[in-house]
C-alpha positions in Angstrom: 33.6 1.2 18.7 36.2 2.7 16.1 36.3 4.9 13.3 36.6 2.6 11.2 33.8 0.8 12.9 31.6 3.2 12.4 32.6 3.5 8.4 31.8 -0.1 8.2 28.3 1.2 9.7 27.5 3.4 7.0 28.6 1.0 4.6 26.5 -1.5 6.0 23.5 0.6 6.0 24.2 1.3 2.1 24.2 -2.5 1.6 21.6 -3.3 3.9 19.0 -0.4 1.7 20.3 -2.2 -1.4 19.5 -5.5 -0.4 15.8 -4.5 0.0 15.3 -3.4 3.8 13.7 0.3 3.7 15.4 3.1 4.8 14.6 3.6 8.4 15.8 -0.5 8.8 18.7 0.3 6.9 20.1 3.2 9.1 18.6 1.3 12.6 20.2 -2.1 11.7 23.5 -0.9 10.9 23.8 0.5 14.1 22.1 -1.8 16.1 24.5 -4.0 18.0 26.5 -1.0 19.4 22.4 -0.7 21.5 22.5 -4.4 22.3 19.7 -5.3 19.6 20.1 -8.2 17.4 19.5 -7.6 13.7 16.1 -8.8 13.9 14.9 -6.5 16.6 16.2 -3.7 14.7 14.6 -4.7 11.6 11.2 -5.2 13.3 11.8 -1.8 15.7 12.5 0.1 12.7 10.2 -1.3 10.1 7.0 1.0 10.5 9.3 4.2 9.0 10.2 3.3 5.6 8.5 5.4 2.8 8.0 8.5 4.9 6.4 6.4 7.9 4.3 3.5 6.5 4.7 4.9 3.0 2.8 7.9 3.8 5.6 10.2 2.6 5.8 11.7 5.4 8.6 12.1 7.6 12.1 10.3 5.8 12.3 6.9 6.9 16.4 7.8 7.3 15.4 10.6 9.5 12.8 8.6 11.9 15.8 5.7 11.9 18.4 8.6 13.0 16.0 10.2 15.4 15.1 6.1 16.7 19.1 6.2 16.9 19.4 9.4 18.8 16.7 7.9 21.4 18.8 4.8 22.2 21.8 6.8 22.5 20.3 9.9 25.0 16.7 9.3 25.7 15.3 9.6 28.7 14.1 6.8 31.0 12.9 8.4 33.6 9.4 10.4 33.2 10.2 13.6 35.7 14.1 14.1 33.7 13.0 17.1 32.1 16.5 17.6 31.6 17.0 14.6 29.8 14.0 14.7 27.5 15.5 18.4 26.6 18.7 17.5 26.3 17.5 14.5 23.8 15.1 16.4 22.1 18.3 19.1 21.4 20.1 16.5 19.6 16.7 15.6 17.8 16.5 19.0 16.2 20.5 19.5 15.8 20.3 16.3 13.6 17.1 17.2 11.7 18.8 20.3 10.8 21.6 18.6 9.6 19.7 16.0 7.8 17.9 18.8 6.1 21.0 20.8 5.4 22.3 17.7 3.8 18.9 16.6 1.8 17.2 19.3 1.2 14.4 18.5 3.6 12.9 16.1 5.8 9.7 15.0 3.9 9.7 12.1 2.1 7.7 13.2 -0.3 10.0 16.6 -0.9 12.9 14.3 -1.0 11.7 12.1 -4.0 10.0 14.9 -5.9 6.5 13.4 -5.4 3.0 15.2 -4.9 2.1 14.3 -1.0 -1.7 12.4 -1.6 -4.1 10.5 1.3 -4.0 7.9 -1.2 -0.7 6.2 -1.1 -1.2 2.5 -2.0 0.9 0.8 1.1 2.6 -2.0 -0.8 6.2 -1.1 -1.7 7.6 -0.8 -5.5 9.5 -3.6 -6.9 13.4 -3.1 -6.2 14.7 -3.0 -10.1 17.9 -1.2 -11.4 15.0 1.7 -12.5 13.9 2.3 -8.7 17.2 2.7 -7.4 18.0 5.1 -10.5 14.9 7.3 -10.2 15.5 8.0 -6.5 18.0 9.5 -4.2 17.1 6.8 -1.6 20.7 5.2 -1.2 22.3 8.5 -0.9 19.9 10.2 2.0 20.9 6.4 3.5 24.2 6.7 3.2 24.4 10.8 4.6 22.4 9.6 7.1 24.6 6.9 8.3 27.4 9.7 7.9 25.6 11.8 10.4 25.0 9.3 12.8 28.7 7.9 12.5 30.4 11.5 12.6 28.1 12.3 16.2 29.0 9.2 17.5 33.2 9.4 16.5 32.4 13.1 18.3 31.1 11.9 21.2 33.2 8.6 21.6 36.3 10.4 21.7 
């Protein structure tokens, strides 16, 4: 994939989010063709991570999508491959650090300035202009997709 095509994936991630998909779905689906997944498969595999994992406001869904992509790229498929597992974990830790530097936290509640409660209702908020105006999610999706695109640009050369 060319650098221009990777930049298009970043734009696609933002557009997916603005069309109503959750943060994780938007990041994963934008890059899914690289890994042989259909849009439907990508949307389903990442659906549960939105809203900080099932809207529990834990780890940001965009970050979860980033880590899912890291697994598709470098994940070990051999249960005794300790070096492969370590390499994947090292990549995830490096991506997490880059995400935190760019956004300030890995935690959805912190990113949204919300208090953490155990009783967050599972129903997502309506996607209105007010929703997009008060949340940094579009920018976080864009930054997360850029992190992955930049990783791929460095490693596909």
